[in-house]
TIPA-90172 format. One record per residue (C-alpha): residue in one letter; y, z, x; chain; residue number from 1. Coordinates in Angstrom, 3 decimals, decimal comma. Example, Ala and Ser with C-alpha at 12.3 -4.5 7.8 and 13.67 -1.06 7.14 Angstrom:
% TIPA-90172
r:Y:Z:X:c:k
A:-4,500:7,800:12,300:A:1
S:-1,060:7,140:13,670:A:2
***
This chain:
% TIPA-90172
r:Y:Z:X:c:k
M:138,878:98,863:113,147:A:1
S:139,358:95,986:115,244:A:2
E:138,111:92,597:114,541:A:3
T:135,921:92,674:117,405:A:4
V:134,227:95,864:116,474:A:5
I:133,366:94,599:113,398:A:6
I:132,094:91,221:114,463:A:7
L:129,677:92,939:117,043:A:8
M:128,514:95,643:114,285:A:9
L:127,925:92,723:112,014:A:10
G:125,747:90,918:114,924:A:11
V:123,851:93,860:115,650:A:12
S:122,779:94,941:112,310:A:13
T:121,719:91,353:111,750:A:14
F:119,646:91,163:114,709:A:15
L:118,105:94,287:113,704:A:16
G:117,463:93,228:110,388:A:17
A:115,731:90,178:111,490:A:18
L:113,811:92,076:114,249:A:19
G:112,405:94,275:111,285:A:20
L:111,856:91,097:109,016:A:21
L:109,846:89,548:112,006:A:22
S:108,000:92,652:112,463:A:23
L:107,008:93,198:108,936:A:24
I:105,625:89,355:109,005:A:25
W:103,810:89,627:111,736:A:26
G:102,024:93,108:110,437:A:27
V:101,239:90,975:106,956:A:28
K:99,886:88,019:108,842:A:29
T:97,326:90,188:111,457:A:30
G:96,291:92,442:108,575:A:31
Q:98,032:95,496:109,810:A:32
F:98,349:96,616:105,818:A:33
D:94,983:95,520:104,719:A:34
D:92,820:98,623:103,647:A:35
Q:90,278:96,509:101,164:A:36
S:88,041:99,747:100,822:A:37
K:90,304:102,436:100,363:A:38
F:90,200:102,767:96,653:A:39
I:86,526:101,722:96,331:A:40
D:85,462:104,312:99,020:A:41
A:87,539:106,952:97,152:A:42
A:85,771:106,254:93,948:A:43
R:82,406:106,095:95,608:A:44
Y:82,363:109,516:97,625:A:45
D:84,013:112,041:95,284:A:46
N:82,549:114,837:96,830:A:47
Q:82,112:116,282:100,394:A:48
E:78,167:115,979:100,302:A:49
D:78,516:112,420:99,107:A:50
L:81,246:111,933:102,314:A:51
K:78,828:113,469:104,349:A:52
D:75,925:111,181:103,687:A:53
A:77,915:108,395:103,875:A:54
I:78,962:109,116:107,761:A:55
L:75,520:109,620:108,646:A:56
M:74,088:106,172:107,123:A:57
D:77,084:104,468:109,222:A:58
R:76,080:106,265:112,054:A:59
K:72,409:105,171:111,850:A:60
K:73,501:101,811:111,081:A:61
E:75,350:101,901:114,490:A:62
E:72,291:103,374:115,956:A:63
R:70,232:100,343:114,614:A:64
K:72,612:97,967:115,789:A:65
K:72,444:99,301:119,437:A:66
R:69,316:99,449:119,546:A:67
K:68,453:95,737:118,290:A:68
E:71,124:94,999:120,926:A:69
K:69,086:96,680:123,557:A:70
E:65,819:95,311:122,371:A:71
S:67,389:91,663:122,558:A:72
N:68,647:92,004:126,164:A:73
Y:65,509:93,260:127,374:A:74
R:64,028:90,693:129,569:A:75
P:60,297:91,393:131,364:A:76
P:60,585:91,903:135,019:A:77
D:59,026:88,372:136,735:A:78
***
């Protein structure tokens, strides 16, 4: 192989390696790999019924939050 091809291959591979490293660092800093509740939830909701109950509780919590936001935005007519 000629010297220019080897230099080009080294340059491209170095650039791609640096790009991958920067992507990894960005992902770690922005929390892309954080899943703190994964193992806790897996132990807490072992069977199908518990998982369904947890989903139902989350939906109820979201409904309460929406209802509370509606009530706080309510203004009586003048």
